[in-house]
Backbone as ProteinMPNN parsed JSONL, in Angstrom:
{"seq_chain_A": "MSTNTVTIFTKEFKDRLETLLKTIDKTFENINAGGCAHFAKFLYPHLKELTDDIKVIYCQYYGSNDHLSVLKEYFNDYVKSGDIKDLDEIETSHLMLVCEGYYIDSSGLYKSFKDFKKKNNILMFDEIGEVKFEELDTWCNNRKWNKVFEKKQLPKIQKVINKYFNKKLTIMERLNIYASNQ", "coords_chain_A": {"N_chain_A": [[20.419, -3.785, 7.31], [22.165, -5.983, 5.16], [23.277, -5.915, 1.969], [23.005, -8.355, 0.544], [20.717, -9.488, 1.557], [17.471, -10.887, 1.432], [14.588, -9.315, 0.721], [11.389, -8.212, 1.292], [10.408, -6.066, 0.476], [10.301, -4.81, -2.166], [10.261, -2.398, -4.753], [7.729, -2.584, -5.897], [6.073, -3.796, -4.328], [6.193, -2.054, -2.065], [5.269, 0.107, -3.108], [2.343, -0.862, -3.264], [1.703, -1.41, -0.703], [2.036, 1.133, 0.388], [-0.338, 2.28, -0.991], [-2.317, 0.881, 0.247], [-2.089, 1.865, 2.926], [-2.496, 4.435, 2.505], [-5.106, 4.279, 1.624], [-6.52, 3.262, 3.955], [-5.916, 5.096, 5.922], [-7.305, 7.472, 4.8], [-9.747, 6.574, 4.617], [-10.832, 5.71, 7.05], [-11.767, 7.362, 9.754], [-9.813, 9.093, 12.372], [-7.883, 6.716, 13.056], [-5.272, 6.665, 13.961], [-5.79, 7.695, 16.412], [-6.442, 6.252, 18.613], [-6.96, 3.87, 17.444], [-4.615, 2.516, 16.564], [-3.218, 0.195, 17.799], [-5.164, -2.115, 17.126], [-4.764, -1.689, 14.295], [-2.153, -2.475, 13.993], [-2.527, -5.179, 14.894], [-4.14, -6.465, 12.989], [-2.623, -6.094, 10.739], [0.004, -6.981, 10.992], [-0.214, -10.171, 11.164], [-0.085, -10.648, 8.118], [2.124, -9.655, 7.121], [4.053, -10.953, 8.49], [3.643, -13.619, 7.491], [5.377, -13.142, 5.358], [7.838, -12.427, 6.248], [10.172, -12.855, 8.722], [11.322, -10.816, 9.918], [9.949, -8.828, 11.864], [8.169, -6.671, 13.973], [6.29, -5.308, 16.717], [6.106, -2.011, 18.06], [6.082, -0.074, 20.809], [5.407, 3.251, 21.235], [6.061, 6.454, 22.828], [5.048, 9.815, 24.196], [6.957, 12.189, 25.659], [8.234, 14.205, 28.216], [10.721, 15.184, 28.915], [14.04, 14.021, 29.325], [14.463, 12.62, 31.811], [11.813, 11.978, 32.215], [11.516, 10.083, 29.93], [13.071, 8.392, 30.936], [11.775, 7.098, 32.989], [9.473, 6.366, 31.956], [10.479, 4.202, 30.557], [11.268, 2.624, 32.526], [9.032, 1.968, 33.521], [7.857, 0.385, 31.445], [9.628, -1.809, 31.389], [9.272, -3.159, 33.696], [6.682, -3.867, 33.079], [7.31, -5.701, 31.087], [9.094, -7.783, 32.374], [7.163, -8.651, 34.403], [4.838, -9.306, 32.852], [2.249, -8.208, 33.237], [-0.096, -6.165, 32.314], [-1.164, -4.12, 33.841], [1.18, -2.933, 35.137], [1.688, -0.721, 33.499], [-0.197, 0.97, 34.063], [-0.083, 3.58, 35.115], [0.593, 5.274, 33.18], [-0.109, 6.673, 30.162], [-0.683, 5.476, 27.035], [0.444, 6.019, 24.046], [1.262, 5.148, 21.225], [1.184, 2.523, 18.992], [3.182, 0.623, 16.374], [4.128, -0.958, 13.662], [7.249, -2.485, 12.768], [9.08, -3.441, 10.272], [11.42, -5.413, 8.588], [13.216, -3.333, 8.907], [11.567, -0.84, 8.295], [9.175, 1.361, 9.254], [5.775, 1.1, 10.315], [2.599, 2.467, 10.115], [-0.786, 3.61, 9.906], [-0.709, 5.94, 8.901], [1.676, 5.804, 7.046], [4.635, 4.371, 5.276], [7.818, 4.272, 6.708], [11.372, 4.87, 6.302], [12.767, 5.183, 8.644], [12.495, 5.741, 12.396], [13.215, 8.433, 12.865], [12.336, 9.672, 10.247], [9.587, 8.983, 10.494], [8.902, 10.467, 12.574], [9.456, 13.197, 11.685], [7.966, 13.589, 9.437], [5.504, 13.449, 10.702], [5.66, 15.651, 12.069], [6.476, 15.493, 14.777], [8.101, 16.024, 17.968], [8.992, 15.312, 21.133], [9.066, 12.305, 21.296], [9.314, 8.876, 21.406], [10.708, 5.483, 20.905], [9.711, 3.14, 22.961], [9.553, 0.346, 23.663], [9.423, -3.178, 22.702], [6.358, -4.769, 22.017], [4.991, -8.022, 22.319], [3.16, -9.859, 19.634], [1.573, -11.599, 20.309], [0.346, -10.424, 22.627], [-0.997, -8.344, 21.913], [-3.795, -8.516, 21.849], [-4.493, -8.111, 24.391], [-3.396, -5.309, 24.774], [-4.93, -4.084, 23.033], [-7.605, -4.249, 24.167], [-7.282, -3.763, 27.001], [-6.013, -1.345, 27.578], [-6.11, 2.366, 27.977], [-7.124, 4.046, 25.345], [-7.477, 6.669, 23.056], [-10.419, 8.02, 22.847], [-11.678, 9.332, 20.626], [-11.443, 7.58, 18.196], [-13.668, 5.701, 16.629], [-14.684, 2.513, 17.809], [-16.336, 0.846, 16.057], [-15.574, 1.105, 13.486], [-13.707, -0.939, 13.169], [-14.409, -3.84, 12.329], [-14.517, -3.247, 9.368], [-12.129, -2.131, 8.82], [-10.379, -4.649, 9.333], [-11.557, -6.05, 7.277], [-10.666, -4.748, 5.087], [-7.898, -4.716, 4.967], [-7.485, -7.567, 4.9], [-8.742, -8.163, 2.505], [-6.941, -6.608, 0.842], [-4.606, -8.074, 0.901], [-5.306, -10.726, 0.523], [-6.352, -10.492, -2.283], [-4.549, -8.77, -3.698], [-1.89, -9.868, -3.351], [-1.3, -12.293, -4.537], [-0.24, -15.983, -4.208], [1.4, -16.194, -6.436], [2.595, -13.622, -6.786], [3.726, -13.239, -4.421], [5.664, -14.941, -4.799], [7.25, -13.738, -6.657], [8.277, -11.431, -5.435], [10.062, -12.544, -3.925], [11.767, -13.799, -5.845], [12.814, -11.517, -7.052], [14.437, -10.642, -5.453], [16.663, -12.595, -5.471]], "CA_chain_A": [[19.974, -4.76, 6.53], [22.938, -6.147, 4.302], [22.884, -5.801, 0.47], [22.599, -9.427, -0.038], [19.811, -9.816, 2.227], [16.143, -11.248, 0.845], [13.568, -8.393, 1.308], [9.921, -8.29, 0.658], [10.245, -4.653, 0.341], [10.568, -4.35, -3.731], [9.422, -1.253, -5.233], [6.253, -2.742, -6.31], [5.336, -4.172, -2.841], [6.232, -0.814, -1.305], [4.06, 0.96, -3.835], [1.067, -1.269, -2.997], [1.509, -1.296, 0.87], [1.615, 2.372, 0.799], [-1.569, 2.475, -1.38], [-3.197, 0.454, 1.243], [-1.958, 2.522, 4.216], [-3.095, 5.859, 2.401], [-6.58, 4.291, 1.737], [-7.092, 3.176, 5.24], [-5.777, 6.636, 6.484], [-8.198, 8.478, 4.258], [-10.971, 6.026, 4.84], [-11.124, 5.454, 8.646], [-11.569, 8.602, 10.788], [-8.95, 8.953, 13.62], [-7.289, 5.449, 13.251], [-4.11, 6.79, 14.942], [-6.189, 8.417, 17.58], [-7.061, 5.228, 19.245], [-7.085, 2.563, 16.599], [-3.15, 2.058, 15.877], [-3.049, -1.122, 18.16], [-5.883, -2.808, 16.297], [-4.495, -1.747, 12.934], [-1.001, -3.159, 13.798], [-2.91, -6.587, 15.027], [-4.614, -6.815, 11.88], [-1.603, -5.943, 9.316], [1.035, -8.2, 11.385], [-0.051, -11.753, 10.451], [-0.095, -10.784, 6.76], [3.624, -9.407, 6.737], [4.601, -12.195, 9.112], [3.526, -14.585, 6.305], [6.199, -12.812, 4.073], [8.944, -12.171, 6.731], [10.289, -12.838, 10.084], [11.731, -9.719, 10.587], [8.828, -7.85, 12.083], [7.681, -6.574, 15.585], [5.36, -4.246, 17.191], [6.876, -1.254, 19.059], [5.178, 0.902, 21.692], [6.112, 4.562, 21.26], [5.495, 7.326, 23.833], [5.513, 10.995, 24.127], [7.924, 12.386, 26.9], [8.548, 15.776, 28.557], [12.357, 15.511, 29.257], [14.945, 12.713, 29.277], [13.928, 11.934, 32.809], [10.586, 11.415, 31.947], [11.514, 9.006, 29.122], [13.714, 7.15, 31.701], [10.856, 6.689, 33.746], [8.702, 5.519, 30.875], [11.227, 2.954, 29.873], [11.396, 1.597, 33.738], [7.335, 1.328, 33.536], [7.8, -0.557, 30.399], [10.647, -2.9, 31.712], [8.625, -3.714, 34.639], [5.72, -4.839, 32.551], [8.022, -7.157, 30.181], [9.421, -8.593, 33.491], [6.101, -9.332, 34.931], [3.941, -9.79, 32.145], [0.943, -7.904, 33.902], [-0.319, -4.895, 31.814], [-1.575, -3.344, 35.09], [2.203, -2.398, 35.384], [1.452, 0.379, 32.522], [-1.639, 1.777, 34.06], [0.374, 5.005, 35.498], [1.1, 6.011, 31.906], [-1.142, 6.545, 28.965], [-0.282, 4.757, 25.646], [0.461, 7.071, 22.907], [1.113, 4.638, 19.878], [1.862, 1.362, 18.605], [3.403, 0.737, 15.113], [5.063, -2.229, 13.222], [8.723, -2.36, 12.251], [9.179, -4.616, 9.362], [12.493, -5.164, 7.817], [13.753, -1.762, 9.28], [10.625, 0.01, 7.745], [8.305, 1.572, 10.409], [4.668, 1.255, 9.485], [1.454, 2.631, 10.761], [-1.892, 3.7, 8.868], [-0.172, 7.038, 8.045], [2.575, 5.682, 5.878], [5.854, 3.498, 5.229], [9.007, 5.15, 6.82], [12.609, 4.085, 6.469], [13.271, 5.35, 10.028], [11.603, 6.147, 13.171], [13.324, 9.749, 12.566], [11.563, 9.796, 9.431], [8.251, 8.791, 10.896], [8.606, 11.792, 13.328], [9.576, 14.23, 10.757], [7.058, 13.562, 8.502], [4.244, 13.799, 11.452], [5.836, 16.742, 12.976], [6.465, 14.95, 16.45], [9.272, 16.069, 18.361], [9.381, 14.646, 22.168], [8.236, 11.06, 21.129], [10.489, 7.808, 21.414], [10.371, 4.058, 21.062], [9.987, 2.769, 24.394], [9.81, -1.171, 23.513], [8.878, -4.241, 21.994], [5.257, -5.578, 22.493], [4.758, -9.201, 21.748], [2.135, -10.021, 19.01], [0.684, -12.445, 21.192], [-0.12, -9.658, 23.784], [-1.769, -7.244, 21.281], [-5.166, -8.457, 22.2], [-4.469, -7.435, 25.769], [-3.05, -4.037, 24.633], [-6.27, -3.471, 22.376], [-8.707, -4.373, 24.982], [-7.089, -3.173, 28.382], [-5.194, 0.109, 27.526], [-6.789, 3.6, 27.705], [-7.109, 4.476, 23.94], [-8.118, 7.815, 22.797], [-11.961, 7.806, 22.243], [-12.039, 9.754, 19.364], [-11.478, 6.675, 17.265], [-14.885, 4.728, 17.067], [-14.263, 1.128, 17.476], [-17.411, 0.311, 15.19], [-14.684, 0.792, 12.335], [-12.82, -1.962, 13.333], [-14.336, -4.982, 11.336], [-14.189, -2.61, 8.041], [-10.621, -1.969, 8.695], [-9.904, -5.732, 9.134], [-11.741, -6.791, 6.134], [-9.912, -4.066, 3.961], [-6.599, -5.102, 5.066], [-7.584, -8.871, 4.467], [-9.088, -8.193, 0.958], [-5.936, -6.168, -0.088], [-3.627, -9.153, 0.945], [-5.75, -11.952, -0.322], [-6.614, -10.108, -3.586], [-3.149, -8.245, -4.135], [-0.611, -10.416, -2.959], [-1.41, -13.811, -4.521], [0.783, -16.793, -4.131], [2.353, -15.896, -7.65], [3.162, -12.243, -6.588], [4.644, -13.427, -3.286], [7.028, -15.721, -5.124], [7.842, -12.867, -7.632], [8.684, -10.752, -4.739], [11.183, -13.38, -3.424], [12.45, -13.98, -6.848], [13.191, -10.398, -7.501], [15.794, -10.582, -4.461], [17.61, -13.436, -5.731]], "C_chain_A": [[21.24, -4.8, 5.362], [22.337, -6.148, 2.87], [22.588, -7.338, 0.134], [21.44, -10.163, 0.776], [18.462, -9.981, 1.463], [15.404, -9.988, 1.423], [12.019, -8.5, 0.718], [9.71, -6.805, 0.192], [10.754, -4.311, -1.033], [9.816, -3.162, -3.824], [8.005, -1.46, -5.454], [5.436, -3.185, -4.94], [5.394, -2.918, -1.923], [5.235, 0.069, -1.872], [2.751, 0.581, -3.333], [0.703, -1.174, -1.52], [1.121, 0.28, 1.144], [0.269, 2.886, 0.172], [-2.764, 1.975, -0.409], [-3.299, 1.2, 2.179], [-2.677, 4.028, 3.696], [-4.856, 5.599, 2.244], [-7.129, 4.032, 3.051], [-6.808, 4.575, 6.138], [-6.846, 7.414, 6.153], [-9.644, 7.826, 4.573], [-11.539, 5.797, 6.118], [-10.664, 6.677, 9.432], [-10.583, 8.071, 11.994], [-8.394, 7.617, 14.045], [-6.099, 5.693, 14.019], [-4.439, 7.777, 16.012], [-7.074, 7.361, 18.305], [-7.233, 4.038, 18.784], [-5.586, 1.809, 16.128], [-2.974, 0.512, 16.572], [-3.729, -2.15, 17.373], [-5.533, -2.795, 14.843], [-2.928, -2.448, 12.777], [-1.359, -4.745, 14.073], [-3.514, -6.894, 13.751], [-3.448, -6.975, 10.704], [-0.427, -7.008, 9.907], [1.08, -9.293, 10.668], [0.222, -11.677, 8.879], [1.55, -10.536, 6.433], [4.381, -10.459, 7.392], [4.723, -13.176, 8.287], [4.789, -14.233, 5.241], [7.845, -12.773, 4.729], [9.024, -12.561, 8.063], [10.644, -11.774, 10.799], [10.738, -8.546, 10.679], [8.415, -7.917, 13.618], [6.832, -5.634, 15.497], [6.105, -3.448, 18.21], [5.839, -0.299, 19.598], [5.938, 2.146, 21.824], [5.33, 5.475, 22.305], [5.814, 8.625, 23.698], [6.232, 11.241, 25.45], [8.105, 13.776, 26.94], [9.98, 16.241, 28.589], [12.899, 14.021, 29.385], [14.766, 12.059, 30.625], [12.791, 11.423, 33.026], [10.84, 10.146, 31.053], [12.277, 7.92, 29.774], [12.662, 6.477, 32.515], [9.617, 5.738, 33.165], [9.195, 4.309, 30.595], [11.258, 2.05, 31.007], [9.951, 0.98, 33.711], [7.224, -0.093, 32.539], [8.262, -2.107, 30.706], [9.923, -3.621, 32.847], [7.418, -4.509, 34.265], [6.431, -5.876, 31.706], [8.441, -8.163, 31.292], [8.083, -9.315, 34.082], [5.091, -9.873, 34.052], [2.354, -9.036, 32.375], [0.903, -6.487, 33.219], [-0.614, -3.721, 32.812], [-0.039, -2.416, 35.413], [2.29, -0.908, 34.624], [0.44, 1.262, 32.999], [-1.162, 3.358, 34.699], [0.576, 5.65, 34.196], [0.1, 5.594, 30.888], [-0.317, 5.954, 27.749], [-0.441, 5.863, 24.475], [0.489, 6.261, 21.528], [1.673, 3.273, 19.79], [2.074, 1.189, 16.917], [4.214, -0.683, 14.93], [6.365, -1.629, 12.889], [9.046, -3.615, 11.703], [10.569, -4.357, 8.505], [13.247, -3.683, 7.921], [12.806, -0.608, 8.997], [9.514, -0.046, 9.136], [7.067, 1.893, 9.578], [3.518, 1.441, 10.584], [0.591, 2.999, 9.517], [-1.446, 5.054, 8.245], [0.818, 6.814, 6.8], [3.67, 4.727, 6.287], [6.997, 4.394, 5.668], [10.131, 4.345, 6.872], [13.363, 4.178, 7.703], [12.337, 5.917, 11.061], [11.769, 7.772, 13.105], [12.581, 10.15, 11.387], [10.008, 9.808, 9.456], [7.933, 10.213, 11.662], [8.744, 13.05, 12.76], [8.391, 14.564, 10.028], [5.571, 13.859, 9.355], [4.458, 14.729, 12.295], [5.722, 16.45, 14.433], [8.096, 15.176, 16.993], [9.495, 15.023, 19.68], [8.525, 13.165, 22.107], [9.548, 9.88, 20.77], [9.647, 6.501, 21.236], [10.869, 3.787, 22.412], [10.257, 1.117, 24.549], [9.296, -2.012, 22.974], [7.734, -4.969, 22.69], [5.304, -6.916, 21.819], [3.422, -9.245, 20.869], [1.159, -10.611, 19.695], [-0.294, -11.628, 22.273], [-0.993, -8.516, 23.344], [-3.199, -7.416, 21.814], [-5.318, -7.811, 23.703], [-4.34, -5.808, 25.519], [-4.566, -3.135, 24.114], [-7.362, -3.243, 23.208], [-8.579, -3.809, 26.445], [-6.317, -1.742, 28.648], [-6.283, 1.1, 27.554], [-6.488, 3.93, 26.545], [-7.72, 5.756, 23.874], [-9.615, 7.814, 22.287], [-12.312, 8.545, 21.307], [-12.211, 8.872, 18.459], [-12.749, 5.804, 17.703], [-14.452, 3.425, 16.502], [-15.209, 0.325, 16.419], [-16.58, 0.294, 13.779], [-13.818, -0.378, 12.223], [-12.936, -3.155, 12.134], [-14.182, -4.484, 9.841], [-12.579, -2.592, 7.8], [-10.09, -3.547, 8.577], [-10.046, -6.347, 7.622], [-10.985, -5.859, 4.778], [-8.569, -4.402, 3.993], [-6.569, -6.766, 4.477], [-7.766, -8.947, 2.942], [-7.869, -7.577, 0.464], [-4.795, -7.475, -0.158], [-4.196, -10.32, 0.172], [-5.783, -11.536, -1.806], [-5.182, -9.733, -4.512], [-2.007, -8.798, -4.32], [-1.022, -12.103, -3.148], [-0.204, -14.559, -4.299], [1.793, -16.478, -5.222], [3.193, -14.437, -7.095], [3.944, -12.461, -5.455], [6.086, -14.156, -3.799], [7.92, -14.466, -5.829], [8.737, -11.881, -6.482], [10.0, -11.352, -4.113], [12.113, -13.517, -4.656], [13.261, -12.728, -7.331], [14.309, -9.981, -6.492], [16.71, -11.47, -4.581], [18.785, -12.898, -6.459]], "O_chain_A": [[21.38, -3.796, 4.663], [21.146, -6.342, 2.631], [21.734, -7.449, -0.746], [21.274, -11.373, 0.626], [18.287, -9.028, 0.704], [15.639, -9.667, 2.588], [11.78, -8.939, -0.407], [8.729, -6.531, -0.5], [11.673, -3.493, -1.075], [8.857, -2.911, -3.094], [7.172, -0.585, -5.216], [4.279, -2.852, -4.684], [4.564, -2.845, -1.016], [4.446, 0.707, -1.175], [1.986, 1.472, -2.965], [-0.438, -0.899, -1.15], [0.204, 0.656, 1.875], [-0.272, 3.85, 0.714], [-3.868, 2.509, -0.305], [-4.444, 1.444, 2.559], [-3.351, 4.674, 4.498], [-5.711, 6.408, 2.604], [-8.209, 4.557, 3.322], [-7.612, 4.947, 6.993], [-7.402, 8.059, 7.041], [-10.611, 8.564, 4.764], [-12.761, 5.696, 6.222], [-9.497, 6.958, 9.705], [-10.575, 6.927, 12.45], [-8.391, 7.327, 15.241], [-5.864, 4.818, 14.852], [-3.611, 8.562, 16.475], [-8.26, 7.571, 18.558], [-7.617, 3.125, 19.514], [-5.502, 0.766, 15.481], [-2.574, -0.369, 15.81], [-3.044, -3.065, 16.915], [-5.907, -3.728, 14.134], [-2.524, -2.884, 11.699], [-0.616, -5.587, 13.569], [-3.183, -8.044, 13.462], [-3.447, -7.903, 9.894], [-0.015, -7.86, 9.119], [1.919, -9.577, 9.813], [0.755, -12.662, 8.368], [2.127, -11.194, 5.567], [5.391, -10.865, 6.816], [5.821, -13.726, 8.208], [5.1, -15.052, 4.376], [8.848, -12.995, 4.051], [7.955, -12.639, 8.669], [10.427, -11.637, 12.003], [10.651, -7.592, 9.907], [8.346, -8.933, 14.309], [6.545, -5.092, 14.429], [6.688, -4.017, 19.133], [4.914, 0.17, 18.936], [7.003, 2.165, 22.442], [4.149, 5.27, 22.588], [6.863, 8.836, 23.091], [6.049, 10.412, 26.341], [8.139, 14.488, 25.936], [10.367, 17.385, 28.354], [12.179, 13.033, 29.527], [14.925, 10.838, 30.61], [12.602, 10.54, 33.863], [10.336, 9.106, 31.478], [12.241, 6.755, 29.377], [12.742, 5.26, 32.682], [9.033, 4.783, 33.677], [8.44, 3.359, 30.388], [11.277, 0.839, 30.789], [9.71, -0.22, 33.845], [6.718, -1.19, 32.777], [7.684, -3.166, 30.461], [10.06, -4.844, 32.84], [7.078, -5.54, 34.846], [5.952, -7.01, 31.739], [8.143, -9.346, 31.132], [8.059, -10.541, 34.181], [4.465, -10.866, 34.424], [1.407, -9.369, 31.662], [1.779, -5.673, 33.51], [-0.322, -2.549, 32.574], [-0.142, -1.29, 35.898], [2.936, -0.008, 35.161], [0.202, 2.292, 32.369], [-2.013, 4.247, 34.696], [0.76, 6.862, 34.309], [-0.407, 4.479, 30.769], [0.898, 6.154, 27.77], [-1.502, 6.413, 24.179], [-0.268, 6.691, 20.657], [2.608, 2.942, 20.52], [1.172, 1.601, 16.187], [4.774, -1.327, 15.817], [6.529, -0.416, 12.752], [9.255, -4.647, 12.341], [10.785, -3.322, 7.876], [13.758, -3.104, 6.963], [13.121, 0.519, 9.378], [9.149, -1.018, 9.797], [7.041, 2.597, 8.569], [3.445, 0.81, 11.639], [0.978, 2.817, 8.363], [-1.807, 5.289, 7.092], [0.78, 7.487, 5.77], [3.715, 4.286, 7.435], [7.169, 5.37, 4.937], [10.063, 3.228, 7.386], [14.368, 3.504, 7.929], [11.383, 6.575, 10.645], [10.766, 8.472, 13.244], [12.064, 11.251, 11.577], [9.295, 10.446, 8.681], [6.954, 10.922, 11.425], [8.183, 14.008, 13.292], [7.891, 15.688, 10.016], [4.629, 14.406, 8.782], [3.703, 14.862, 13.258], [4.979, 17.076, 15.189], [9.076, 14.609, 16.511], [10.097, 13.974, 19.45], [7.509, 12.96, 22.771], [10.498, 10.079, 20.012], [8.428, 6.362, 21.344], [11.964, 4.048, 22.91], [11.028, 0.664, 25.394], [8.248, -1.558, 22.514], [7.916, -5.651, 23.698], [5.696, -6.899, 20.652], [2.486, -8.633, 21.382], [-0.002, -10.204, 19.699], [-1.385, -12.03, 22.677], [-1.625, -7.819, 24.138], [-3.766, -6.403, 22.223], [-6.255, -7.076, 24.013], [-5.166, -5.073, 26.061], [-5.084, -2.099, 24.533], [-8.051, -2.229, 23.096], [-9.578, -3.431, 27.056], [-6.111, -1.216, 29.743], [-7.391, 0.729, 27.167], [-5.294, 4.226, 26.494], [-8.582, 5.964, 24.728], [-9.778, 7.535, 21.099], [-13.51, 8.445, 21.042], [-13.144, 9.125, 17.697], [-12.885, 5.305, 18.82], [-14.044, 3.149, 15.374], [-14.832, -0.763, 15.985], [-16.935, -0.541, 12.947], [-13.275, -0.689, 11.163], [-12.075, -3.431, 11.299], [-13.715, -5.306, 9.053], [-11.978, -2.969, 6.794], [-9.307, -3.721, 7.643], [-9.179, -6.898, 6.944], [-10.824, -6.343, 3.657], [-8.006, -4.372, 2.899], [-5.693, -7.123, 3.689], [-7.068, -9.665, 2.226], [-7.593, -8.086, -0.622], [-4.225, -7.765, -1.21], [-3.565, -10.823, -0.758], [-5.202, -12.293, -2.583], [-4.835, -10.202, -5.596], [-1.181, -8.465, -5.169], [-1.059, -12.943, -2.248], [0.856, -13.943, -4.19], [2.989, -16.497, -4.934], [4.423, -14.399, -7.08], [4.991, -11.815, -5.449], [7.221, -13.99, -3.352], [9.107, -14.285, -5.558], [9.909, -11.639, -6.771], [10.933, -10.6, -3.831], [13.309, -13.328, -4.432], [14.303, -12.899, -7.963], [15.031, -9.016, -6.746], [17.701, -11.322, -3.865], [19.727, -13.638, -6.743]]}, "name": "protein", "num_of_chains": 1, "seq": "MSTNTVTIFTKEFKDRLETLLKTIDKTFENINAGGCAHFAKFLYPHLKELTDDIKVIYCQYYGSNDHLSVLKEYFNDYVKSGDIKDLDEIETSHLMLVCEGYYIDSSGLYKSFKDFKKKNNILMFDEIGEVKFEELDTWCNNRKWNKVFEKKQLPKIQKVINKYFNKKLTIMERLNIYASNQ"}
């Protein structure tokens, strides 16, 4: 990101977003053990209102560089065909957002993927590819996710995120984010 680029990530916005992430991570059990795709689906539209520089990424554990290559091949097949069944051979590990270069999941806001891995003490884990937001419903409903996460928490998670953005980020505050970058 160049120095003259307008960003939503002012200190105030980062602090508020980190507060939301901590609240969600502490309130909802095992969200990153089966609820990460839903979390991304709920948060994405709010960040998209503020910036076009946002995407969803698919991450996966791997055992070796050869294994990583195979995972990326499966993902490329899925991208080409658009058929989620092309991914049936592999388990999904994690989905997270990348917004203006920051990596975001319920565990926090990270300046890089390397920072995310370091804070969460994850070694053999890599970005595999981008998932289109329009496909997140399919990912949420048709992938095998960790069953530790209880889906009955989803309406409450969505409500917390929506309430946060509707209350905490009024139009005036959003304008202040942009004004502080001018």
